[in-house]
C-alpha positions in Angstrom: -22.5 -6.8 9.1 -23.9 -10.4 9.0 -24.3 -12.2 5.8 -27.9 -13.1 4.8 -29.2 -15.3 2.0 -32.8 -16.2 1.1 -34.1 -18.4 -1.8 -37.3 -19.6 -3.4 -37.1 -21.6 -6.7 -36.7 -24.9 -8.4 -33.1 -25.6 -7.2 -32.2 -27.3 -3.9 -32.3 -24.4 -1.5 -29.6 -25.9 0.7 -27.1 -25.7 -2.1 -28.1 -22.2 -3.1 -28.0 -20.9 0.5 -24.6 -22.5 1.4 -23.1 -21.2 -1.8 -24.4 -17.7 -1.0 -23.0 -17.8 2.5 -19.6 -18.9 1.1 -19.6 -15.8 -1.2 -20.3 -13.7 1.9 -17.5 -15.1 4.0 -15.4 -12.0 3.1 -17.6 -10.0 5.5 -16.3 -11.9 8.5 -18.4 -13.9 10.9 -18.2 -16.2 13.9 -21.1 -18.7 13.3 -23.3 -19.8 10.5 -26.7 -21.5 10.0 -29.4 -22.5 7.6 -33.2 -23.2 7.8 -35.4 -24.8 5.2 -39.1 -25.3 4.7 -39.8 -29.0 4.2 -43.4 -29.3 2.8 -45.6 -31.9 4.2 -48.3 -34.0 2.4 -51.1 -32.2 0.7 -54.4 -32.2 2.5 -57.7 -32.7 0.8 -58.3 -28.9 0.8 -54.9 -28.5 -1.0 -53.2 -27.0 2.1 -49.8 -28.2 3.0 -48.4 -28.0 6.6 -44.7 -28.6 6.6 -41.8 -28.3 9.0 -38.7 -26.3 9.5 -35.4 -28.1 9.2 -32.4 -26.1 10.5 -28.8 -26.5 11.4 -26.4 -23.9 12.9 -22.9 -24.0 14.3 -20.3 -21.6 15.8 -17.1 -21.1 13.9 -16.5 -21.2 10.2 -18.9 -22.3 7.4 -16.9 -25.6 7.2 -18.3 -26.5 10.7 -21.8 -26.0 9.5 -21.2 -28.1 6.4 -19.7 -30.9 8.5 -22.8 -30.8 10.8 -25.1 -31.1 7.8 -23.0 -33.9 6.3 -23.3 -35.8 9.6 -27.0 -35.0 9.9 -28.4 -34.4 6.4 -31.3 -32.0 6.0 -34.4 -33.0 3.9 -34.8 -31.7 0.3 -36.4 -28.2 0.0 -36.8 -25.4 -2.5 -37.2 -22.6 0.1 -34.6 -21.6 2.6 -32.7 -18.9 4.5 -29.1 -18.7 5.7 -26.9 -16.5 7.9 -23.3 -15.8 8.9 -23.3 -14.0 12.2 -20.9 -11.4 13.6 -21.8 -11.5 17.3 -23.3 -8.4 18.9 -25.9 -9.6 21.5 -24.5 -12.8 23.0 -21.3 -14.6 22.6 -20.5 -16.6 19.4 -21.9 -20.0 20.4 -24.1 -22.7 18.8 -27.2 -21.5 20.8 -26.7 -17.8 19.8 -26.1 -18.6 16.1 -28.9 -17.9 13.6 -31.5 -19.0 12.5 -33.7 -18.7 15.6 -37.0 -20.5 15.8 -40.3 -19.5 17.4 -41.5 -21.2 20.5 -43.3 -24.0 18.5 -40.7 -24.2 15.7 -43.1 -22.9 13.1 -41.2 -19.8 12.1 -37.4 -19.4 11.5 -35.8 -16.0 11.3 -32.3 -14.5 10.7 -31.4 -11.0 11.5 -28.7 -8.4 10.8 -28.5 -5.3 13.0 -29.5 -4.3 16.5 -33.0 -4.3 18.0 -32.7 -1.5 20.6 -35.8 -2.3 22.6 -35.3 -6.1 22.8 -35.0 -6.0 26.6 -38.5 -4.6 27.0 -39.9 -6.9 24.4 -38.1 -9.9 26.0 -39.6 -9.0 29.4 -43.0 -8.8 27.9 -42.6 -12.3 26.4 -41.3 -13.7 29.7 -44.2 -12.2 31.6 -46.5 -14.1 29.2 -44.7 -17.4 30.0 -42.5 -17.5 27.0 -38.9 -18.6 27.6 -35.9 -17.7 25.4 -33.0 -20.0 24.8 -30.4 -17.6 23.6 -28.8 -14.3 24.7 -29.7 -12.6 21.4 -32.0 -9.8 20.5 -32.9 -11.9 17.3 -34.8 -14.6 19.2 -37.2 -12.0 20.5 -38.2 -11.1 17.0 -38.6 -14.7 16.0 -40.9 -15.4 18.9 -43.0 -12.2 18.2 -43.3 -13.2 14.6 -44.4 -16.7 15.4 -47.0 -15.5 17.9 -48.5 -13.3 15.1 -48.6 -16.3 12.7 -50.2 -18.6 15.3 -52.8 -15.9 15.9 -53.9 -16.3 12.2 -51.7 -13.7 10.4 -49.9 -14.7 7.2 -46.1 -14.3 7.4 -46.1 -11.0 5.5 -48.7 -9.4 7.7 -47.0 -10.8 10.8 -43.7 -9.2 9.6 -45.4 -5.8 9.1 -46.9 -5.9 12.6 -43.6 -7.0 14.3 -41.6 -4.4 12.5 -43.9 -1.7 13.8 -42.9 -2.8 17.4 -39.2 -2.8 16.8 -36.7 0.0 17.4 -33.2 0.2 16.0 -31.6 -1.0 12.8 -32.5 -4.4 11.4 -32.8 -6.7 8.4 -35.1 -9.6 9.2 -35.7 -12.6 6.9 -38.1 -15.4 7.8 -39.9 -18.5 6.6 -43.0 -20.3 7.8 -43.4 -24.0 8.0 -47.0 -23.7 6.7 -45.9 -21.8 3.6 -43.3 -23.6 1.5 -43.4 -21.1 -1.3 -42.4 -17.8 0.2 -39.7 -16.0 2.1 -40.5 -12.7 3.8 -38.0 -10.0 4.7 -37.9 -6.4 6.1 -35.3 -3.7 6.4 -34.7 -0.6 8.4 -31.3 1.1 8.4 -29.6 -2.2 7.4 -28.8 -3.6 3.9 -31.1 -5.9 1.9 -31.3 -6.5 -1.8 -33.5 -8.7 -4.0 -32.1 -10.9 -6.8 -34.7 -11.3 -9.5 -34.4 -14.5 -11.5 -36.5 -16.5 -13.9 -38.8 -18.8 -11.9 -36.7 -18.1 -8.8 -35.9 -15.2 -6.6 -33.2 -14.4 -4.0 -32.5 -12.2 -1.0 -29.1 -11.1 0.2 -27.4 -8.7 2.5 -25.5 -7.7 -0.7 -25.5 -8.9 -4.3 -22.5 -11.2 -3.8 -25.0 -13.6 -2.3 -26.7 -14.3 -5.6 -24.6 -12.8 -8.4 -23.7 -16.3 -9.7 -27.4 -16.8 -10.6 -28.7 -13.3 -11.5 -27.5 -9.8 -12.0 -30.9 -8.2 -11.9 -31.5 -6.7 -8.5 -33.9 -4.5 -6.6 -32.7 -2.1 -4.0 -35.1 -2.0 -1.1 -36.0 1.3 0.6 -36.3 2.3 4.2 -39.0 0.5 6.3 -40.1 -1.9 3.6 -41.3 -5.5 3.7 -40.7 -7.8 0.7 -42.3 -11.2 0.0 -40.6 -13.4 -2.6 -42.0 -16.5 -4.3 -40.8 -18.2 -7.4 -42.6 -15.8 -9.8 -43.3 -12.7 -7.8 -41.7 -10.0 -5.6 -44.2 -8.0 -3.6 -43.2 -4.9 -1.6 -45.1 -3.0 1.0 -44.2 -0.5 3.8 -44.5 -1.5 7.5 -48.2 -0.4 7.4 -49.0 -2.8 4.5 -49.3 -0.1 1.8 -47.9 -1.1 -1.6 -44.4 0.2 -2.2 -41.7 0.3 -4.8 -38.0 -0.6 -5.0 -35.3 0.6 -7.4 -34.3 -1.9 -10.1 -30.7 -2.0 -11.3 -28.4 -4.3 -13.2 -25.2 -5.5 -11.5 -22.3 -5.1 -13.9 -19.5 -6.0 -11.5 -17.8 -9.4 -11.2 -18.0 -11.3 -8.0 -14.8 -9.8 -6.6 -16.1 -6.3 -7.1 -19.6 -7.3 -5.8 -18.1 -8.3 -2.5 -16.6 -4.8 -2.3 -19.9 -3.1 -3.3 -18.2 -2.1 -6.6 -15.2 -0.5 -4.9 -11.7 -1.5 -5.9 -10.6 -2.2 -2.3 -12.2 -3.3 0.9 -10.5 -0.4 2.6 -12.3 2.1 0.3 -15.6 0.2 0.9 -15.0 0.4 4.6 -14.3 4.1 4.5 -17.8 4.6 2.8 -19.4 2.3 5.5 -18.4 4.7 8.2 -21.7 6.6 8.5 -23.5 3.3 9.1 -20.8 2.0 11.4 -20.9 5.1 13.6 -24.7 5.0 13.6 -24.7 1.4 14.6 -22.2 2.1 17.4 -24.6 4.7 18.9 -27.7 2.5 18.7 -29.3 1.5 22.0 -27.1 3.6 24.2 -30.0 5.5 25.9 -32.7 4.3 28.2 -36.3 5.5 27.7 -35.5 8.0 30.5 -32.6 9.4 28.5 -29.8 8.0 30.6 -26.8 6.4 28.9 -26.4 2.7 29.1 -23.4 0.6 28.0 -23.1 -2.9 26.6 -21.7 -4.9 29.5 -21.2 -2.4 32.3 -20.4 -4.7 35.2 -18.9 -1.9 37.3 -21.3 -0.5 39.9 -21.9 3.3 40.1 -20.0 3.3 43.4 -17.0 1.7 41.8 -17.1 4.3 39.0 -17.4 7.1 41.6 -14.3 5.8 43.3 -12.2 6.1 40.1 -9.5 8.8 40.5 -7.3 8.0 37.6 -7.8 6.4 34.1 -5.1 4.8 32.0 -5.8 4.0 28.4 -3.7 1.2 26.9 -3.7 0.5 23.1 -1.5 0.1 20.1 -1.3 1.6 16.6 -4.5 3.3 15.4 -6.2 2.4 18.7 -3.6 4.3 20.5 -4.5 7.5 18.6 -8.2 6.9 19.5 -7.0 6.8 23.1 -5.2 10.1 22.7 -8.5 11.7 21.5 -10.3 10.0 24.4 -7.9 11.7 26.9 -9.2 15.2 25.8 -12.8 14.1 26.1 -12.6 12.2 29.4 -10.6 14.9 31.2 -12.9 17.7 29.9 -16.2 16.0 30.8 -15.2 14.1 33.9 -12.2 16.0 35.4 -10.4 12.7 36.0 -6.7 12.7 35.0 -6.0 10.4 32.1 -2.8 8.7 30.9 -2.5 7.1 27.4 0.0 4.3 27.2 1.3 2.0 24.5 0.3 -1.5 25.4 3.8 -2.9 24.6 5.5 -0.5 27.1 2.9 -0.4 29.8 3.8 -3.2 32.2 7.5 -2.9 31.8 7.7 0.6 33.4 6.1 -0.6 36.7 3.0 1.6 36.4 1.3 2.9 39.6 -2.0 1.1 39.8 -4.6 0.4 42.5 -8.3 -0.3 43.1 -9.2 3.3 42.2 -7.6 3.2 38.8 -9.6 2.3 35.7 -7.6 0.8 32.8 -9.3 1.2 29.5 -8.1 -1.3 26.8 -8.8 -0.4 23.2 -8.5 -3.3 20.7 -10.4 -3.9 17.4 -9.8 -7.7 17.5 -9.9 -8.2 21.2 -6.9 -10.5 20.8 -4.0 -7.9 20.6 -1.3 -9.7 22.5 0.5 -6.8 24.3 -2.8 -5.2 25.2 -4.0 -8.6 26.7 -0.9 -8.9 28.8 -1.3 -5.3 29.9 -4.8 -5.9 31.2 -3.7 -9.0 33.0 -1.0 -7.0 34.8 -3.6 -4.3 35.7 -6.0 -6.8 37.2 -3.2 -8.4 39.2 -2.7 -4.9 40.7 -6.5 -4.8 41.6 -7.4 -2.2 39.0 -10.7 -2.4 37.2 -10.5 -3.0 33.4 -12.9 -1.8 30.7 -12.5 -3.0 27.1 -13.5 -1.1 24.0 -13.7 -3.8 21.3 -15.3 -4.7 18.0 -15.3 -8.5 18.5 -17.9 -10.1 20.8 -16.6 -12.9 22.8 -12.9 -12.3 22.2 -10.3 -12.7 24.9 -9.8 -9.1 26.0 -13.6 -8.4 26.6 -13.9 -11.8 28.4 -11.1 -10.9 30.8 -12.4 -7.3 31.4 -14.8 -6.0 34.1 -16.8 -4.1 31.5 -17.1 -3.8 27.8 -18.2 -1.3 25.2 -18.7 -3.0 21.9 -18.1 -0.8 18.8 -20.5 -2.5 16.4 -18.4 -1.6 13.3 -18.8 -5.0 11.7 -15.9 -6.9 10.2 -13.1 -4.8 8.9 -11.2 -6.7 6.1 -8.7 -4.0 5.1 -5.5 -4.2 7.2 -5.4 -0.4 7.6 -8.1 0.5 10.1 -10.7 3.1 9.1 -14.2 2.4 10.4 -12.6 0.6 13.4 -10.9 3.9 14.3 -14.1 6.0 14.1 -16.1 3.5 16.1 -13.4 3.3 18.7 -13.7 7.1 19.0 -17.4 6.7 19.5 -16.8 4.1 22.2 -14.4 6.5 24.0 -16.9 9.4 23.9 -19.6 7.1 25.3 -17.3 6.1 28.1 -16.5 9.7 28.9 -20.1 10.7 29.0 -21.2 7.7 31.0 -18.6 8.4 33.7 -19.6 12.0 33.7 -23.2 11.0 34.2 -22.4 8.7 37.1 -20.0 11.1 38.8 -22.3 14.1 38.2 -19.6 16.2 36.5 -22.0 16.9 33.7 -25.8 17.7 34.0 -28.2 15.4 32.2 -29.0 18.1 29.6 -25.3 18.5 28.9 -24.9 14.8 28.2 -28.0 14.9 26.1 -26.6 17.7 24.0 -23.4 15.8 23.2 -25.4 12.7 22.4 -27.5 14.7 19.9 -24.3 16.0 18.4 -22.9 12.5 18.1 -26.0 11.2 16.5 -25.7 13.9 13.8 -22.1 12.7 12.9 -23.1 10.0 10.4 -24.8 12.7 8.2 -21.7 14.9 8.5 -19.5 12.0 7.4 -21.7 11.5 4.4 -21.1 15.2 3.6 -17.3 14.6 3.7 -17.6 11.5 1.5 -19.6 13.4 -1.1 -16.4 15.4 -1.8 -14.2 12.2 -2.2 -13.4 12.9 -5.9 -11.7 16.2 -5.0 -9.6 14.4 -2.4 -8.7 11.7 -4.9 -7.6 14.3 -7.5 -5.4 15.9 -4.8 -3.9 12.5 -3.9 -3.0 11.7 -7.5 -1.4 15.1 -7.8 1.1 14.1 -5.1 2.1 10.7 -6.6 5.7 11.9 -6.9 6.0 13.1 -3.3 8.4 11.3 -1.2 7.4 12.8 2.2 4.3 14.2 3.7 3.8 16.0 7.0 0.6 16.3 9.1 -0.1 19.0 11.6 -2.8 19.3 14.3 -3.5 20.9 17.7 -5.6 19.6 20.6 -7.9 16.8 19.4 -6.5 17.4 15.9 -3.0 16.3 16.9 -4.0 12.5 17.2 -5.8 13.0 13.8 -2.5 14.1 12.3 -0.8 11.1 13.7 -3.4 8.8 12.3 -3.3 10.4 8.9 0.5 9.9 8.8 0.1 6.3 9.9 -2.4 5.5 7.1 0.1 6.9 4.5 2.9 4.9 6.0 0.9 1.7 6.1 -0.4 1.6 2.6 1.6 4.1 0.5 5.0 3.3 2.0 5.9 7.0 2.2 7.7 8.9 4.8 5.0 10.6 6.8 5.0 12.2 10.2 2.4 13.8 12.3 3.2 16.7 14.7 1.6 18.9 17.2 1.7 22.3 15.4 3.2 24.0 18.5 6.2 21.7 18.3 7.3 22.9 14.8 10.0 25.3 16.1 11.4 22.6 18.4 12.8 20.6 15.5 10.3 19.3 12.9 10.4 22.5 10.9 13.9 21.5 9.7 12.1 18.9 7.5 10.2 21.6 5.6 11.5 22.3 2.0 10.1 23.7 -1.2 6.9 21.9 -2.3 6.6 19.6 0.7 2.9 18.8 1.2 1.7 19.6 4.7 -1.8 18.5 5.7 -3.1 20.7 8.5 -6.1 19.9 10.7 -7.5 23.3 11.6 -9.5 23.5 14.9 -13.0 24.9 14.7 -13.4 28.7 15.2 -15.1 28.1 18.5 -11.7 27.6 20.0 -10.2 30.9 18.8 -7.0 30.7 20.7 -6.3 27.2 19.3 -7.4 28.4 15.9 -5.0 31.4 15.8 -2.1 29.4 17.0 -2.7 26.8 14.3 -2.7 29.5 11.7 0.6 30.7 13.0 2.1 27.2 12.5 0.6 27.1 9.0 2.2 30.4 8.2 5.6 29.1 9.4 5.7 26.1 7.1 4.3 28.1 4.2 6.9 30.7 4.5 9.5 28.0 4.0 8.0 26.7 0.8 5.6 24.0 2.0 2.4 23.4 0.1 -0.4 23.7 2.7 -3.4 21.5 2.5 -5.9 22.7 5.1 -8.9 20.8 6.6 -11.1 23.5 8.0 -14.8 23.8 8.9 -17.4 25.4 6.6 -17.5 29.2 7.0 -13.9 29.5 8.2 -12.7 32.4 6.1 -9.7 33.3 8.3 -7.8 30.3 7.0 -8.3 31.0 3.3 -5.2 33.2 2.8 -2.9 30.5 4.2 -4.2 27.4 2.4 -2.9 26.4 -1.0 -5.6 23.7 -1.0 -8.7 23.9 1.2 -10.8 20.8 2.2 -14.0 21.8 3.9 -15.4 20.0 7.0 -18.8 20.1 8.5 -19.2 22.3 11.6 -18.9 20.1 14.7 -17.6 20.8 18.3 -13.8 20.6 18.7 -13.9 17.3 20.6 -15.9 15.6 17.9 -14.0 17.0 15.0 -11.7 13.9 14.7 -14.8 11.9 13.5 -15.0 14.0 10.4 -11.4 15.3 10.0 -9.8 11.9 9.7 -12.1 10.8 6.7 -10.3 12.9 4.0 -7.0 11.7 5.3 -8.2 8.1 4.9 -9.4 8.9 1.3 -6.1 10.6 0.5 -4.0 7.7 1.7 -6.2 5.1 -0.1 -6.1 6.9 -3.4 -2.4 7.7 -3.3 -1.5 4.1 -2.5 -3.7 3.0 -5.4 -2.0 5.5 -7.8 1.3 4.1 -6.7 0.2 0.6 -7.6 0.2 -0.9 -4.1 -2.1 -3.6 -2.7 -4.2 -1.4 -0.4 -5.9 -4.2 1.5 -2.8 -6.2 2.2 0.1 -3.9 2.7 3.6 -5.4 2.9 4.8 -6.7 6.3 1.5 -6.0 8.1 -1.2 -8.3 9.6 -4.7 -7.3 10.7 -4.2 -8.4 14.3 -0.9 -8.6 16.2 -1.4 -11.7 18.3 2.2 -12.1 19.5 4.2 -9.7 21.8 
């Protein structure tokens, strides 16, 4: 979710790029950088050989601007810029973009994840090339420069390098020997062209250039684009001419930052297919084995684990509740799920064979941080599931699974929750692989099912308008209940939390089997009850859920049922039916929670609330 800007034209490129980066600050970042082509004197044959001038700095854009003020860059009319959200490598000056080739002729910025960077890096090192950073990006920069030094123009070099890369990426590059062009490529990662008069732009979204032009080109999959002052040329990775879709941007800057959505939260709900896909990238070796980001625990240490305790808060706690079902099912290890704020005050039983799993989007959640410090003091191993590279909790943990959701601006977590679920599933499968509680083909089967989830989420999002209409119909409701069973129970809790957070309504989530133990007293005529129905593959669960739905319906509740496609058994008991794609019961939370997010977002909007900044809440709780 990095911010990318590219420019060629009559203006000073430094000003255009820095302005573009500032308009992309909303995306979140931990470092920033810029590179310019500074043309040299013209040779008798008309050729100019220039130089790359660059500056980059960890921290906010103001840090980069101060660096440039202290060490000014030469004038230039061609440049690229980047705001980085760290994935490979901590957020440091060295790891910040742009990255240069070994001789400094090519500069490159990158958004995404290059899955095979380790193999490519090893090849470079075998050839005597040395890398300065911890990033996957620098590998691409070196490969690109080697192609250029071998005689290829930058466009051809980009095509060749892209054919070698695996994963999701946007690459944008400049060549010191060509002061009139910027070349970029995209695969599974956003990139748009801004078309001006006598100038052209590149951006990770239109906010980067909307001040200068509203005419844009939407690049397709596996395309390379070369921009100059007066031309935009597009090919595929094999060099064949290609086309892009032209469109006019009729949003203002605020809307452009949100991709035309009214709220960051809504934008982030629709980013979930990509966030889940990114969180699954690079998780398997060429031999098909699972591999995790920073697994500093040996196989022997994992085999010694006889208990797992998950600690988290808020939405992350509900992700941990889902994880309990998956970990125990796939590994046969007992799992406890604890609220971080309560954990160390109950004198938990911990030792060297206990694995403590800390789930935190920010990596700075104060009570979770104190909990892992307590666990480590008791000799337990700690694994973090986190979205923020280099934050405190990952740094103080023995192992890390990064979720790669990108920045989440809305206070109410959406894509953060789904990617935490993915991280939990990956942990469960990895432990099962190491301990041998699941065969390789069984792990492979679940991974294939997980990799199909982004498409299933897209299917759910395609029905958003129906959910919006349903939400607006409940604008006068003062209370909403949510029911679930098995892995659907934490989904019910999360759905209720979303409604509390942004719509300020009384909302409660319950395990459906608990209805007769008290909660059914809340049911009255017309009360909306959202029911997460298990897939038919778990028939006993399914039938018991239907029994709970019948109980509330008999007492006047309006039942809104989320059930998989083809489930006809539920139809007589649903006043409203929201269809979900068919997925295994343990993975159903990944699709079932999405309509609940849409429902909460639209109901809060209809009530006139600020969805992105709900009252009394902060994005990260950094005090106990």
